[in-house]
C-alpha positions, 0 to 999 in steps of 0.5 A, spaced: 603 582 691 609 578 694 604 574 698 599 572 693 605 570 688 608 565 694 601 562 695 601 560 687 607 556 688 605 548 688 608 545 695 614 540 694 612 533 694 616 528 698 617 521 697 614 520 704 608 524 702 607 520 696 608 513 700 603 516 705 598 518 700 592 515 696 591 513 689 595 509 684 602 514 685 603 511 692 601 504 690 606 504 684 611 507 689 610 501 694 610 496 689 617 499 686 620 498 693 617 491 694 620 489 688 626 492 689 627 489 696 626 482 693 631 483 687 636 485 692 635 479 697 635 474 690 641 477 688 644 477 695 642 469 696 645 468 689 652 471 690 652 467 696 651 460 693 655 462 687 652 456 683 648 458 677 644 452 676 641 452 683 640 460 683 642 464 678 642 472 679 637 477 676 642 479 671 643 472 668 636 471 668 635 478 664 640 476 659 636 469 658 630 473 657 633 477 652 636 471 649 629 467 648 626 474 646 631 475 640 630 468 638 623 468 638 622 462 642 619 466 648 614 469 644 611 463 641 611 459 647 607 465 651 602 465 645 601 458 645 600 458 653 595 464 652 591 461 647 590 455 651 588 459 657 583 463 653 580 458 649 579 454 656 577 460 660 571 462 654 569 454 654 568 454 662 565 461 662 560 459 656 558 453 660 559 455 668 555 462 668 548 459 664 548 453 668 549 456 675 543 461 673 539 455 671 540 451 677 539 457 682 532 458 679 530 451 677 529 447 684 529 440 680 535 442 676 539 444 682 537 438 686 539 433 680 545 436 678 548 440 684 550 433 687 554 431 681 558 438 681 559 438 688 562 431 687 567 433 682 569 439 684 574 437 689 578 433 684 584 437 682 585 439 675 592 435 675 588 429 676 585 430 670 591 430 665 592 422 664 584 422 662 585 428 658 591 425 654 587 418 653 581 422 650 585 428 646 592 426 645 598 430 646 597 438 644 592 443 644 586 439 646 588 436 653 590 443 655 584 446 653 580 441 657 584 442 663 584 450 663 576 449 662 576 444 668 580 449 672 576 455 671 569 452 671 568 451 678 570 458 681 566 461 675 560 456 677 560 457 684 560 464 684 555 465 679 551 460 683 551 463 689 550 470 686 544 467 683 541 465 689 542 471 693 537 475 688 531 477 693 525 474 692 521 480 692 525 482 685 523 476 682 516 477 684 515 484 682 518 482 675 512 476 675 507 481 677 509 485 671 508 479 666 515 476 666 516 469 663 521 464 666 527 466 661 526 473 662 527 472 669 533 469 669 536 473 663 533 480 665 533 479 673 538 474 676 543 475 671 544 483 672 543 482 680 548 476 680 553 480 675 558 482 681 559 475 684 559 472 676 565 477 675 569 475 681 568 468 679 571 470 672 577 473 675 578 467 680 577 462 674 582 466 669 587 465 674 586 458 676 586 457 668 593 460 667 596 456 673 593 450 670 595 451 663 602 451 666 601 444 669 598 441 663 604 443 659 609 440 663 606 433 661 601 434 655 604 439 650 610 440 646 610 448 646 608 453 651 611 456 658 610 450 662 613 446 656 619 451 656 620 450 663 620 443 663 625 442 657 630 448 661 630 444 667 632 437 664 638 441 661 639 444 667 638 451 664 635 454 671 636 461 668 631 459 663 626 456 668 626 462 672 625 466 665 618 462 664 616 463 672 617 470 671 613 471 665 608 467 668 607 471 674 608 478 670 602 475 665 598 473 670 598 480 674 597 483 667 591 479 666 588 480 673 589 488 672 586 488 665 579 484 668 579 489 674 580 495 669 574 492 665 570 491 671 570 499 672 566 499 666 561 493 667 560 494 674 561 502 675 557 502 681 562 498 685 568 503 684 564 509 687 
């Protein structure tokens, strides 16, 4: 009886076993340790410099975060940046995915358009900012354009190669059953290319998020990029770092959200 009772006692879980174990608990613990070490190194360097203009301590940055959050400036800038990112991202997705699948299926269209895409793709999004200002002025519209350009090429290229990777036997089997060209693209190519399309969407969202900050540094009067630029001019380095940390946190959360949705869109990949 005593032995049976003892066997029902759960084993002790040590930090070492958590670090070595699989799953979210170990990943979370490793992430917490990594972030803690980073903050300690940051604090040590800031205390050594003793110049908050060059590098404020994490405590000063945290104080600046609470101050901007209480004043409402940070929330307004975050919402402005998120709006520009998602509008540009949706524009790029609505154009990039269908165009890529059409080019993967129709050879004449591919030969006509793909060289143009190949020519434009190496141009960095920041190089489009002067053109965007000339075309759309200053405000949301040039930022929409820049974020769409940044997200378009990763989405297009991954979708295109996903469409090109569809096996001919699947298309021929669908043709033998009477499928038309539109049905082949929508019902055969799109599901087959969806894993690579989703990869392109994740990369495109990250590129769009980075591009919006660049656009806001020059072509906007709100947003996190604009806040960073104004704080730099005023030598408020703590606010600059608040904007940078906010960008990093939001970018990580958006990537995690897409990875979470991927489990439902592509359930076979998680098995």
